[in-house]
MIRONU-737986 format. One line per 4 residues: their letters; for each residue z, y, x of N, C-alpha, C. Coordinates in steps of 0.05 Angstrom, whole numbers, always signed. Example, Ala and Ser with C-alpha at 12.3 -4.5 7.8 and 13.67 -1.06 7.14 Angstrom:
AS) +156 -114 +264 +156 -90 +246 +156 -66 +264; +142 -45 +257 +143 -21 +273 +157 +1 +258
***
This chain:
XXXX) -1809 +1542 -551 -1808 +1529 -578 -1780 +1521 -585; -1772 +1530 -609 -1745 +1524 -617 -1744 +1495 -629; -1721 +1482 -624 -1718 +1455 -635 -1691 +1454 -650; -1689 +1436 -670 -1664 +1433 -684 -1643 +1422 -666
XXXX) -1619 +1433 -668 -1597 +1423 -651 -1590 +1395 -659; -1584 +1379 -640 -1576 +1351 -646 -1546 +1349 -648; -1536 +1332 -665 -1507 +1328 -668 -1500 +1299 -663; -1476 +1296 -651 -1467 +1268 -646 -1457 +1256 -672
XXXX) -1454 +1229 -671 -1444 +1215 -694 -1416 +1224 -701; -1400 +1230 -680 -1372 +1239 -684 -1371 +1265 -699; -1389 +1284 -692 -1390 +1310 -705 -1398 +1307 -734; -1417 +1288 -740 -1426 +1284 -767 -1403 +1273 -784
XXXX) -1388 +1254 -772 -1365 +1242 -787 -1344 +1263 -792; -1338 +1280 -773 -1318 +1302 -777 -1327 +1321 -799; -1353 +1327 -799 -1363 +1345 -820 -1360 +1332 -847; -1366 +1306 -849 -1363 +1292 -874 -1334 +1293 -884
XXXX) -1315 +1289 -865 -1287 +1289 -872 -1279 +1317 -882; -1290 +1338 -869 -1283 +1365 -877 -1293 +1371 -905; -1318 +1362 -912 -1328 +1366 -939 -1312 +1351 -959; -1304 +1327 -952 -1288 +1311 -971 -1261 +1324 -976
XXXX) -1248 +1335 -955 -1222 +1348 -958 -1225 +1373 -974; -1247 +1388 -970 -1251 +1412 -986 -1253 +1406 -1015; -1268 +1385 -1022 -1271 +1377 -1050 -1244 +1369 -1062; -1228 +1354 -1046 -1202 +1345 -1055 -1184 +1369 -1061
XXXX) -1186 +1390 -1046 -1169 +1413 -1049 -1180 +1433 -1070; -1203 +1427 -1081 -1213 +1444 -1102 -1235 +1463 -1092; -1246 +1458 -1068 -1267 +1475 -1057 -1294 +1460 -1062; -1314 +1475 -1069 -1340 +1463 -1073 -1362 +1482 -1065
XXXX) -1384 +1470 -1055 -1409 +1485 -1049 -1403 +1510 -1032; -1383 +1507 -1014 -1377 +1529 -996 -1362 +1551 -1008; -1356 +1549 -1034 -1341 +1570 -1048 -1313 +1561 -1054; -1294 +1579 -1050 -1266 +1572 -1055 -1259 +1576 -1084
XXXX) -1248 +1556 -1097 -1239 +1559 -1124 -1209 +1558 -1125; -1198 +1573 -1144 -1169 +1575 -1145 -1156 +1548 -1152; -1135 +1542 -1137 -1120 +1517 -1143 -1106 +1520 -1170; -1101 +1498 -1183 -1089 +1499 -1210 -1059 +1507 -1208
XXXX) -1053 +1533 -1204 -1026 +1541 -1201 -1014 +1553 -1226; -1028 +1553 -1248 -1019 +1566 -1272 -993 +1553 -1282; -991 +1527 -1282 -967 +1514 -1293 -942 +1520 -1276; -943 +1516 -1249 -920 +1523 -1233 -912 +1553 -1235
XXXX) -932 +1570 -1236 -926 +1599 -1239 -912 +1605 -1265; -922 +1593 -1286 -911 +1597 -1313 -882 +1586 -1314; -878 +1564 -1301 -851 +1552 -1299 -832 +1570 -1284; -841 +1581 -1262 -824 +1599 -1246 -818 +1625 -1262
XXXX) -838 +1635 -1276 -834 +1660 -1292 -813 +1655 -1314; -815 +1632 -1327 -796 +1625 -1348 -768 +1622 -1337; -765 +1609 -1314 -739 +1605 -1301 -727 +1632 -1293; -744 +1649 -1282 -735 +1676 -1274 -725 +1692 -1298
XXXX) -740 +1691 -1320 -732 +1705 -1344 -705 +1695 -1355; -702 +1669 -1355 -677 +1657 -1364 -653 +1666 -1347; -657 +1664 -1321 -635 +1672 -1302 -628 +1701 -1304; -649 +1718 -1307 -644 +1747 -1308 -630 +1754 -1334
XXXX) -637 +1741 -1356 -622 +1746 -1381 -593 +1738 -1379; -588 +1716 -1365 -561 +1706 -1361 -544 +1727 -1345; -557 +1737 -1324 -543 +1757 -1307 -538 +1783 -1322; -558 +1792 -1338 -554 +1816 -1353 -532 +1813 -1374
XXXX) -529 +1789 -1385 -509 +1785 -1406 -481 +1782 -1394; -478 +1768 -1372 -451 +1761 -1362 -443 +1775 -1336; -462 +1788 -1323 -456 +1801 -1298 -473 +1827 -1296; -467 +1845 -1314 -484 +1870 -1316 -485 +1885 -1289
XXXX) -463 +1889 -1275 -465 +1904 -1250 -485 +1891 -1230; -486 +1865 -1229 -505 +1852 -1211 -534 +1857 -1219; -539 +1858 -1246 -566 +1863 -1255 -574 +1892 -1249; -555 +1910 -1250 -561 +1938 -1245 -565 +1943 -1215
XXXX) -555 +1926 -1198 -558 +1929 -1169 -582 +1914 -1158; -596 +1900 -1175 -620 +1884 -1167 -640 +1901 -1152; -646 +1926 -1160 -667 +1942 -1146 -661 +1946 -1116; -637 +1943 -1108 -630 +1948 -1080 -633 +1923 -1062
XXXX) -641 +1901 -1074 -647 +1877 -1059 -677 +1878 -1053; -685 +1871 -1028 -714 +1871 -1022 -729 +1853 -1042; -753 +1861 -1048 -769 +1847 -1069 -772 +1817 -1063; -776 +1811 -1037 -781 +1783 -1031 -756 +1765 -1034
XXXX) -732 +1778 -1037 -708 +1763 -1039 -696 +1764 -1067; -710 +1777 -1086 -698 +1781 -1113 -696 +1755 -1129; -715 +1737 -1125 -713 +1711 -1139 -688 +1697 -1130; -683 +1698 -1104 -658 +1685 -1093 -633 +1698 -1104
XXXX) -633 +1725 -1105 -610 +1740 -1115 -605 +1732 -1144; -626 +1732 -1160 -622 +1726 -1189 -613 +1697 -1192; -625 +1679 -1177 -618 +1651 -1180 -589 +1646 -1171; -580 +1659 -1150 -553 +1656 -1140 -533 +1667 -1161
XXXX) -539 +1690 -1172 -520 +1702 -1192 -519 +1684 -1217; -542 +1674 -1226 -542 +1657 -1249 -527 +1631 -1243; -531 +1620 -1220 -516 +1596 -1211 -486 +1601 -1212; -478 +1624 -1201 -449 +1631 -1200 -438 +1633 -1229
XXXX) -453 +1646 -1246 -444 +1649 -1274 -441 +1622 -1287; -461 +1605 -1283 -461 +1578 -1295 -436 +1562 -1286; -431 +1563 -1261 -408 +1548 -1250 -382 +1561 -1259; -380 +1588 -1258 -355 +1601 -1265 -348 +1597 -1294
XXXX) -368 +1595 -1312 -363 +1592 -1340 -357 +1563 -1349; -356 +1545 -1330 -352 +1517 -1337 -326 +1513 -1353; -304 +1526 -1343 -279 +1523 -1357 -280 +1534 -1386; -296 +1554 -1390 -298 +1567 -1417 -316 +1551 -1436
XXXX) -334 +1535 -1424 -354 +1522 -1441 -349 +1492 -1443; -327 +1482 -1432 -319 +1454 -1435 -291 +1453 -1446; -285 +1431 -1460 -259 +1429 -1473 -236 +1418 -1456; -243 +1405 -1434 -222 +1394 -1417 -231 +1396 -1388
XXXX) -212 +1396 -1369 -219 +1396 -1341 -235 +1372 -1333; -231 +1349 -1346 -246 +1325 -1339 -275 +1329 -1345; -281 +1340 -1369 -309 +1345 -1376 -320 +1367 -1358; -304 +1386 -1351 -312 +1407 -1332 -321 +1396 -1306
XXXX) -305 +1376 -1296 -312 +1364 -1270 -338 +1349 -1272; -343 +1336 -1294 -369 +1322 -1298 -392 +1342 -1298; -388 +1365 -1311 -408 +1386 -1311 -414 +1396 -1283; -393 +1400 -1267 -396 +1410 -1240 -409 +1389 -1222
XXXX) -405 +1364 -1228 -419 +1343 -1212 -449 +1345 -1217; -456 +1351 -1241 -485 +1355 -1247 -495 +1379 -1231; -479 +1400 -1228 -487 +1424 -1213 -491 +1416 -1184; -474 +1399 -1173 -477 +1391 -1145 -503 +1376 -1141
XXXX) -509 +1358 -1160 -533 +1342 -1158 -558 +1360 -1161; -556 +1379 -1179 -578 +1398 -1184 -584 +1415 -1159; -563 +1425 -1146 -566 +1441 -1122 -579 +1424 -1100; -568 +1400 -1097 -579 +1382 -1076 -609 +1377 -1080
XXXX) -617 +1372 -1104 -645 +1367 -1110 -661 +1392 -1107; -650 +1415 -1115 -665 +1440 -1113 -670 +1447 -1084; -650 +1443 -1067 -654 +1450 -1039 -672 +1431 -1024; -676 +1407 -1036 -694 +1387 -1023 -722 +1390 -1035
XXXX) -726 +1408 -1054 -753 +1413 -1065 -760 +1396 -1089; -740 +1382 -1100 -745 +1366 -1124 -725 +1373 -1146; -726 +1397 -1156 -705 +1406 -1175 -708 +1393 -1202; -686 +1389 -1217 -689 +1380 -1245 -702 +1402 -1261
XXXX) -712 +1395 -1285 -725 +1415 -1302 -704 +1432 -1316; -690 +1448 -1300 -669 +1466 -1310 -674 +1493 -1297; -674 +1515 -1313 -683 +1541 -1302 -670 +1550 -1276; -643 +1547 -1274 -630 +1556 -1250 -638 +1540 -1226
XXXX) -639 +1514 -1230 -647 +1496 -1208 -676 +1502 -1199; -693 +1507 -1218 -721 +1512 -1212 -724 +1538 -1196; -709 +1559 -1203 -711 +1584 -1189 -697 +1582 -1161; -676 +1566 -1160 -663 +1561 -1133 -683 +1547 -1115
XXXX) -698 +1528 -1125 -717 +1513 -1109 -739 +1532 -1100; -749 +1549 -1117 -770 +1567 -1110 -760 +1586 -1088; -736 +1597 -1092 -725 +1615 -1072 -720 +1602 -1045; -711 +1577 -1046 -706 +1562 -1021 -733 +1558 -1006
XXXX) -754 +1553 -1021 -780 +1550 -1008 -790 +1576 -997; -785 +1598 -1011 -793 +1625 -1001 -779 +1631 -975; -753 +1625 -974 -737 +1631 -950 -749 +1616 -926; -755 +1591 -930 -766 +1574 -909 -793 +1585 -899
XXXX) -810 +1593 -918 -836 +1603 -911 -834 +1630 -896; -817 +1647 -905 -815 +1674 -892 -803 +1672 -864; -787 +1651 -859 -775 +1648 -833 -789 +1627 -816; -812 +1618 -825 -826 +1596 -811 -809 +1572 -806
XXXX) -792 +1566 -826 -775 +1542 -825 -750 +1545 -809; -745 +1569 -798 -721 +1573 -781 -696 +1577 -797; -699 +1587 -822 -675 +1593 -839 -677 +1577 -865; -654 +1567 -873 -653 +1555 -900 -625 +1559 -910
XXXX) -622 +1556 -936 -596 +1559 -949 -577 +1538 -939; -552 +1545 -935 -532 +1526 -927 -521 +1511 -952; -528 +1486 -954 -519 +1470 -977 -488 +1470 -978; -475 +1470 -955 -446 +1468 -954 -433 +1492 -968
XXXX) -447 +1515 -967 -436 +1539 -981 -438 +1536 -1011; -459 +1525 -1021 -462 +1519 -1049 -439 +1500 -1058; -435 +1479 -1043 -415 +1459 -1050 -387 +1470 -1048; -383 +1488 -1028 -357 +1501 -1026 -350 +1517 -1051
XXXX) -370 +1531 -1061 -366 +1547 -1085 -360 +1530 -1109; -375 +1508 -1112 -370 +1490 -1134 -343 +1477 -1132; -336 +1467 -1108 -310 +1454 -1104 -287 +1472 -1111; -289 +1498 -1102 -268 +1517 -1108 -265 +1522 -1138
XXXX) -287 +1525 -1151 -286 +1528 -1180 -273 +1504 -1194; -280 +1480 -1184 -269 +1456 -1196 -239 +1455 -1193; -229 +1463 -1170 -200 +1462 -1165 -185 +1481 -1184; -199 +1501 -1195 -187 +1521 -1212 -194 +1517 -1242
XXXX) -205 +1494 -1249 -212 +1490 -1277 -189 +1492 -1296; -166 +1482 -1288 -142 +1482 -1306 -125 +1507 -1301; -136 +1527 -1287 -121 +1552 -1282 -94 +1548 -1268; -94 +1534 -1246 -68 +1531 -1231 -61 +1558 -1219
XXXX) -35 +1563 -1215 -27 +1589 -1203 -34 +1591 -1174; -38 +1615 -1164 -42 +1620 -1136 -14 +1622 -1123; -7 +1605 -1104 +20 +1606 -1093 +26 +1633 -1079; +5 +1645 -1068 +10 +1670 -1054 -15 +1687 -1055
XXXX) -12 +1712 -1046 -35 +1730 -1045 -56 +1720 -1025; -46 +1707 -1004 -64 +1695 -984 -82 +1673 -997; -70 +1658 -1014 -85 +1637 -1028 -106 +1649 -1047; -100 +1672 -1059 -119 +1686 -1075 -142 +1696 -1058
XXXX) -136 +1706 -1034 -157 +1715 -1016 -175 +1691 -1008; -163 +1668 -1004 -179 +1645 -997 -198 +1637 -1019; -188 +1639 -1044 -205 +1634 -1067 -229 +1653 -1067; -223 +1679 -1063 -244 +1699 -1063 -264 +1694 -1041
XXXX) -255 +1686 -1017 -272 +1680 -995 -291 +1657 -1001; -280 +1636 -1014 -295 +1612 -1020 -314 +1615 -1043; -312 +1637 -1058 -330 +1641 -1081 -347 +1666 -1077; -335 +1689 -1079 -351 +1714 -1078 -362 +1721 -1050
XXXX) -346 +1716 -1030 -356 +1721 -1002 -379 +1701 -996; -375 +1676 -1005 -395 +1655 -1000 -421 +1662 -1014; -419 +1674 -1038 -443 +1682 -1053 -458 +1704 -1037; -444 +1721 -1024 -457 +1742 -1008 -469 +1730 -982
XXXX) -456 +1710 -970 -468 +1697 -947 -495 +1684 -954; -496 +1671 -977 -521 +1659 -986 -542 +1680 -992; -534 +1703 -1002 -553 +1725 -1007 -564 +1735 -981; -547 +1738 -961 -556 +1747 -934 -577 +1727 -923
XXXX) -571 +1701 -926 -590 +1681 -916 -618 +1684 -930; -618 +1694 -954 -643 +1697 -969 -660 +1720 -959; -649 +1738 -942 -665 +1761 -933 -689 +1754 -916; -690 +1736 -897 -667 +1721 -886 -653 +1736 -864
XXXX) -627 +1731 -861 -611 +1743 -840 -589 +1725 -831; -587 +1722 -805 -565 +1707 -793 -550 +1725 -774; -531 +1739 -784 -517 +1759 -769 -487 +1756 -773; -472 +1753 -752 -443 +1751 -754 -431 +1778 -763
XXXX) -444 +1800 -755 -434 +1826 -764 -437 +1830 -794; -461 +1823 -804 -465 +1825 -833 -447 +1806 -849; -443 +1782 -838 -425 +1763 -851 -396 +1774 -852; -388 +1787 -831 -361 +1797 -829 -356 +1819 -851
XXXX) -375 +1837 -854 -373 +1857 -874 -374 +1844 -902; -392 +1825 -906 -394 +1811 -931 -368 +1797 -938; -354 +1786 -918 -329 +1772 -923 -309 +1791 -936; -306 +1815 -925 -287 +1834 -936 -295 +1843 -964
XXXX) -320 +1848 -968 -330 +1857 -994 -326 +1835 -1015; -332 +1810 -1007 -329 +1788 -1025 -300 +1783 -1033; -282 +1786 -1014 -253 +1783 -1020 -244 +1805 -1040; -253 +1829 -1035 -246 +1851 -1053 -256 +1845 -1081
XXXX) -282 +1837 -1083 -294 +1832 -1109 -281 +1808 -1123; -274 +1787 -1108 -261 +1764 -1120 -234 +1770 -1130; -218 +1786 -1115 -191 +1793 -1124 -193 +1810 -1149; -212 +1829 -1149 -216 +1846 -1173 -225 +1830 -1197
XXXX) -241 +1810 -1192 -250 +1793 -1214 -227 +1778 -1227; -209 +1768 -1211 -185 +1754 -1221 -168 +1774 -1238; -164 +1798 -1228 -149 +1818 -1243 -163 +1824 -1270; -189 +1828 -1268 -205 +1834 -1292 -203 +1812 -1313
XXXX) -202 +1787 -1304 -201 +1765 -1322 -173 +1757 -1331; -153 +1771 -1321 -125 +1764 -1327 -119 +1764 -1357; -127 +1785 -1372 -121 +1784 -1401 -136 +1762 -1415; -160 +1755 -1406 -175 +1734 -1420 -163 +1706 -1415
XXXX) -152 +1703 -1391 -139 +1677 -1385 -112 +1675 -1399; -98 +1698 -1399 -71 +1698 -1412 -73 +1693 -1442; -94 +1705 -1454 -98 +1702 -1483 -126 +1692 -1489; -131 +1666 -1483 -158 +1655 -1486 -166 +1654 -1516
XXXX) -192 +1652 -1519 -203 +1650 -1546 -199 +1622 -1557; -210 +1617 -1581 -207 +1590 -1593 -222 +1569 -1576; -215 +1544 -1580 -228 +1522 -1565 -258 +1522 -1570; -272 +1509 -1552 -301 +1506 -1554 -309 +1493 -1580
XXXX) -322 +1507 -1598 -329 +1496 -1624 -352 +1476 -1622; -366 +1476 -1600 -388 +1458 -1597 -380 +1431 -1585; -355 +1428 -1579 -346 +1403 -1567 -346 +1380 -1588; -357 +1357 -1579 -357 +1334 -1597 -335 +1314 -1589
XXXX) -316 +1324 -1573 -295 +1306 -1563 -271 +1307 -1583; -263 +1285 -1594 -240 +1285 -1613 -214 +1289 -1598; -195 +1301 -1611 -169 +1306 -1599 -152 +1281 -1601; -143 +1271 -1578 -127 +1247 -1577 -99 +1254 -1567
XXXX) -79 +1241 -1579 -52 +1246 -1569 -50 +1238 -1540; -37 +1256 -1524 -33 +1251 -1496 -57 +1258 -1479; -79 +1267 -1490 -102 +1275 -1474 -98 +1303 -1463; -116 +1311 -1445 -113 +1338 -1433 -131 +1358 -1448
XXXX) -140 +1351 -1472 -156 +1370 -1488 -139 +1395 -1493; -152 +1418 -1488 -138 +1443 -1492 -123 +1453 -1468; -124 +1438 -1446 -110 +1446 -1422 -120 +1473 -1412; -147 +1477 -1415 -158 +1502 -1405 -155 +1525 -1425
XXXX) -145 +1519 -1449 -143 +1539 -1470 -115 +1551 -1471; -96 +1539 -1457 -69 +1550 -1457 -68 +1575 -1439; -52 +1594 -1448 -50 +1619 -1433 -38 +1615 -1406; -47 +1630 -1387 -36 +1628 -1359 -39 +1656 -1347
XXXX) -20 +1663 -1330 -21 +1688 -1316 -28 +1683 -1287; -53 +1690 -1280 -63 +1684 -1253 -58 +1706 -1233; -33 +1713 -1231 -25 +1731 -1209 -11 +1713 -1188; -13 +1720 -1162 +0 +1704 -1142 +30 +1702 -1147
XXXX) +41 +1678 -1143 +69 +1673 -1150 +88 +1690 -1132; +80 +1695 -1107 +98 +1711 -1090 +99 +1740 -1099; +77 +1750 -1110 +76 +1777 -1120 +92 +1779 -1146; +89 +1759 -1163 +104 +1758 -1188 +134 +1758 -1182
XXXX) +142 +1742 -1163 +171 +1740 -1156 +180 +1767 -1144; +164 +1779 -1128 +171 +1805 -1115 +177 +1826 -1136; +162 +1826 -1158 +165 +1846 -1179 +178 +1836 -1204; +190 +1812 -1202 +206 +1801 -1225 +189 +1798 -1250
XXXX) +164 +1789 -1246 +146 +1784 -1269 +149 +1755 -1278; +154 +1751 -1303 +156 +1724 -1314 +132 +1718 -1332; +120 +1695 -1328 +96 +1688 -1343 +101 +1689 -1373; +123 +1677 -1382 +128 +1677 -1411 +131 +1705 -1422
XXXX) +140 +1724 -1406 +143 +1752 -1414 +115 +1764 -1418; +97 +1758 -1400 +70 +1769 -1402 +56 +1757 -1426; +59 +1730 -1430 +46 +1717 -1453 +58 +1727 -1480; +82 +1737 -1479 +95 +1746 -1504 +89 +1776 -1508
XXXX) +91 +1792 -1487 +90 +1821 -1490 +65 +1834 -1478; +48 +1819 -1465 +23 +1831 -1454 +28 +1853 -1435; +15 +1876 -1439 +16 +1898 -1420 +43 +1909 -1416; +61 +1906 -1435 +88 +1918 -1433 +108 +1899 -1418
XXXX) +98 +1877 -1408 +116 +1859 -1393 +128 +1872 -1369; +153 +1867 -1364 +168 +1880 -1342 +155 +1873 -1315; +150 +1893 -1299 +140 +1890 -1272 +110 +1884 -1270; +97 +1880 -1292 +68 +1872 -1291 +51 +1893 -1277
XXXX) +54 +1918 -1284 +37 +1938 -1272 +42 +1941 -1242; +67 +1937 -1234 +73 +1938 -1205 +60 +1915 -1191; +60 +1892 -1203 +47 +1868 -1191 +17 +1872 -1189; +6 +1883 -1210 -23 +1888 -1210 -30 +1909 -1189
XXXX) -13 +1929 -1186 -17 +1949 -1165 -18 +1936 -1137; +1 +1918 -1132 +2 +1905 -1106 -23 +1889 -1100; -32 +1874 -1120 -56 +1857 -1116 -81 +1875 -1113; -83 +1895 -1130 -106 +1913 -1129 -107 +1928 -1102
XXXX) -83 +1934 -1091 -82 +1947 -1065 -95 +1930 -1043; -90 +1904 -1045 -102 +1886 -1025 -132 +1886 -1027; -142 +1886 -1052 -172 +1887 -1056 -182 +1913 -1044; -169 +1935 -1049 -178 +1961 -1039 -177 +1962 -1009
XXXX) -157 +1949 -997 -155 +1947 -968 -180 +1935 -956; -190 +1914 -969 -214 +1900 -959 -238 +1919 -961; -240 +1935 -982 -262 +1954 -985 -260 +1975 -963; -236 +1985 -958 -232 +2005 -937 -241 +1994 -910
XXXX) -233 +1969 -905 -241 +1957 -880 -271 +1954 -877; -284 +1946 -899 -314 +1944 -898 -327 +1971 -893; -316 +1992 -906 -328 +2019 -902 -323 +2028 -873; -300 +2023 -862 -294 +2031 -834 -313 +2016 -815
XXXX) -318 +1990 -821 -336 +1975 -804 -364 +1987 -805; -373 +1993 -829 -400 +2005 -831 -402 +2031 -816; -381 +2048 -818 -382 +2073 -804 -382 +2070 -774; -366 +2051 -764 -364 +2046 -736 -391 +2035 -725
XXXX) -402 +2016 -739 -428 +2004 -730 -450 +2025 -731; -450 +2042 -752 -471 +2063 -754 -468 +2083 -731; -444 +2086 -720 -439 +2104 -698 -444 +2090 -671; -452 +2065 -672 -457 +2050 -647 -433 +2038 -634
XXXX) -411 +2036 -650 -386 +2026 -639 -382 +1997 -649; -361 +1984 -639 -354 +1957 -646 -342 +1957 -674; -341 +1933 -686 -330 +1931 -714 -301 +1938 -715; -286 +1933 -693 -258 +1940 -692 -239 +1917 -693
XXXX) -248 +1894 -703 -231 +1870 -704 -249 +1846 -706; -237 +1823 -699 -253 +1798 -699 -256 +1787 -728; -277 +1773 -731 -283 +1759 -757 -268 +1733 -757; -250 +1730 -776 -232 +1706 -776 -247 +1680 -781
XXXX) -272 +1682 -792 -287 +1657 -798 -310 +1653 -778; -309 +1668 -756 -332 +1667 -738 -337 +1640 -724; -317 +1623 -723 -320 +1597 -710 -327 +1575 -730; -330 +1582 -755 -339 +1562 -775 -369 +1556 -770
XXXX) -376 +1531 -774 -403 +1522 -767 -425 +1539 -780; -421 +1547 -805 -442 +1562 -819 -447 +1590 -808; -427 +1600 -793 -429 +1627 -782 -438 +1627 -753; -445 +1604 -742 -454 +1603 -715 -484 +1603 -715
XXXX) -496 +1624 -704 -525 +1628 -705 -536 +1625 -677; -556 +1608 -675 -569 +1603 -649 -590 +1625 -644; -594 +1632 -618 -614 +1652 -611 -642 +1644 -621; -658 +1663 -629 -685 +1658 -637 -704 +1674 -620
XXXX) -730 +1667 -623 -751 +1681 -608 -758 +1707 -621; -748 +1712 -645 -754 +1737 -659 -741 +1761 -645; -752 +1784 -649 -741 +1808 -637 -712 +1812 -647; -694 +1817 -629 -666 +1819 -636 -660 +1847 -647
XXXX) -646 +1847 -670 -638 +1873 -682 -611 +1882 -671; -607 +1908 -671 -581 +1918 -664 -563 +1914 -688; -536 +1915 -684 -518 +1913 -707 -524 +1934 -729; -531 +1958 -720 -537 +1979 -740 -562 +1971 -756
XXXX) -582 +1961 -743 -606 +1953 -757 -600 +1930 -777; -583 +1912 -768 -575 +1890 -786 -562 +1899 -811; -542 +1917 -808 -527 +1925 -832 -544 +1943 -850; -562 +1958 -838 -580 +1975 -854 -599 +1957 -871
XXXX) -608 +1935 -859 -626 +1917 -873 -611 +1901 -895; -585 +1897 -889 -569 +1881 -908 -554 +1898 -928; -558 +1924 -928 -541 +1942 -944 -542 +1936 -973; -565 +1928 -983 -567 +1922 -1012 -549 +1899 -1020
XXXX) -544 +1880 -1001 -527 +1858 -1007 -498 +1867 -1009; -491 +1889 -995 -464 +1899 -995 -458 +1917 -1020; -477 +1922 -1036 -474 +1941 -1059 -453 +1933 -1079; -446 +1907 -1083 -424 +1900 -1101 -398 +1914 -1095
XXXX) -395 +1923 -1070 -371 +1937 -1062 -368 +1963 -1079; -391 +1975 -1086 -390 +2000 -1101 -379 +1994 -1129; -390 +1973 -1142 -381 +1967 -1169 -351 +1959 -1169; -343 +1945 -1149 -314 +1938 -1146 -297 +1962 -1143
XXXX) -306 +1980 -1126 -291 +2005 -1121 -288 +2021 -1147; -309 +2023 -1162 -309 +2038 -1187 -289 +2025 -1207; -289 +1999 -1208 -271 +1985 -1226 -242 +1990 -1218; -236 +1987 -1192 -209 +1992 -1182 -200 +2020 -1187
XXXX) -219 +2039 -1184 -212 +2067 -1189 -205 +2071 -1219; -220 +2058 -1236 -214 +2060 -1265 -187 +2047 -1271; -181 +2025 -1257 -155 +2012 -1261 -132 +2031 -1252; -136 +2044 -1230 -115 +2063 -1221 -111 +2086 -1240
XXXX) -133 +2097 -1251 -131 +2119 -1270 -117 +2111 -1296; -118 +2085 -1302 -105 +2075 -1325 -77 +2065 -1319; -66 +2073 -1297 -38 +2066 -1289 -35 +2036 -1287; -56 +2023 -1277 -56 +1994 -1271 -49 +1977 -1296
XXXX) -58 +1987 -1319 -55 +1971 -1343 -80 +1953 -1345; -77 +1928 -1336 -100 +1911 -1335 -110 +1902 -1362; -94 +1908 -1383 -102 +1901 -1410 -118 +1923 -1424; -123 +1945 -1410 -139 +1967 -1421 -167 +1957 -1427
XXXX) -175 +1961 -1452 -201 +1951 -1461 -224 +1964 -1445; -220 +1988 -1436 -241 +2002 -1421 -249 +1988 -1395; -231 +1972 -1385 -237 +1958 -1360 -257 +1936 -1363; -263 +1928 -1387 -283 +1907 -1391 -310 +1917 -1397
XXXX) -314 +1943 -1393 -340 +1956 -1398 -351 +1965 -1371; -377 +1961 -1367 -390 +1970 -1342 -392 +2000 -1342; -384 +2012 -1320 -385 +2041 -1318 -413 +2051 -1319; -418 +2070 -1338 -445 +2080 -1342 -456 +2096 -1317
XXXX) -437 +2104 -1300 -445 +2119 -1276 -455 +2101 -1253; -452 +2075 -1256 -459 +2057 -1234 -488 +2060 -1224; -508 +2061 -1241 -536 +2064 -1231 -540 +2090 -1214; -528 +2112 -1224 -531 +2137 -1209 -516 +2136 -1183
XXXX) -492 +2126 -1183 -476 +2124 -1158 -488 +2104 -1139; -501 +2083 -1149 -513 +2063 -1132 -537 +2076 -1117; -553 +2091 -1131 -576 +2104 -1119 -567 +2123 -1097; -546 +2138 -1102 -535 +2157 -1083 -524 +2143 -1058
XXXX) -509 +2121 -1063 -497 +2106 -1041 -518 +2093 -1024; -539 +2082 -1037 -559 +2068 -1021 -575 +2087 -1004; -581 +2110 -1015 -596 +2130 -1000 -581 +2140 -975; -554 +2142 -978 -538 +2152 -956 -527 +2129 -939
XXX) -531 +2104 -948 -520 +2081 -934 -490 +2084 -930; -478 +2091 -952 -449 +2096 -952 -436 +2086 -977; -418 +2067 -974 -404 +2055 -997 -379 +2071 -1004
***
């Protein structure tokens, strides 16, 4: 004869707690009902759309290279590029370095809150927060974005709000490392990936991209547009209003001296200034050297060889990766998985090639247009894993 199973008081209490918890989470009558995710999803979609529009408008090459980033990391990629644009444009969208510094302080606070999971209601911060959460979930909490890299990027931009000259080509490389290379490090973290080899390649690509960006922006800085019409700050005698609107020639001073380039000559004569093309050639050559080094490293690693030289930043705290229980990848597997992050090297190479064909006339209007061949060349390069 069968009898009903008996249950202890403890089991009954546990069952009651389980039912109560199910009801609290939106479960009822043994059936699972969807949690009310519509609002957060709508918010994320809106933030993503805003950031993507920003990237398409101000950084077309990055938007064209988006398909080569793994799907799970695309929100991070878009958020990082939008963040970089927002920070980089601070000098253009504020009337004084003082106001620019205030704007960048807001960016610091927004990043801090976004990485802690409590972003302000601002599209870039919202998408950064979502991406940061995705990274943590995909890595089971082992990987997260380095806040120090975000702050390094902001700090470097702040130091350059008033367009101070670069004392030397080495200082320009440091600027590129602290901005464009750092942006690539953060993108690698979003895969997620913690690889000294990938960081090393990204460092060279970022330096090349950063140097090229300074050259590309040289005409715009030398001959800036009118002051910000939306500023509500009155002009006061003795104030620094307009400090960011005065023309400046952002070539390294040692290179300008080497080729007898005078800033006032460039501001007066533009492309025909004495020695300007030679100076641009020297700076562009350094950018190209970094691209060549990155390509050589990729070729060596693909052939199972060593990178060929040490990574100068390998002892920095952010580049020290502790062993994990996950299956260890070979250097070749790492660079293959990270290849999409390295794709900006292609856009930079194409721009430098166009600069060379124009006899290093950095004022050539064609240099400010995205090469229509980039999508085709990107597909070819990605398929062959060859930059």
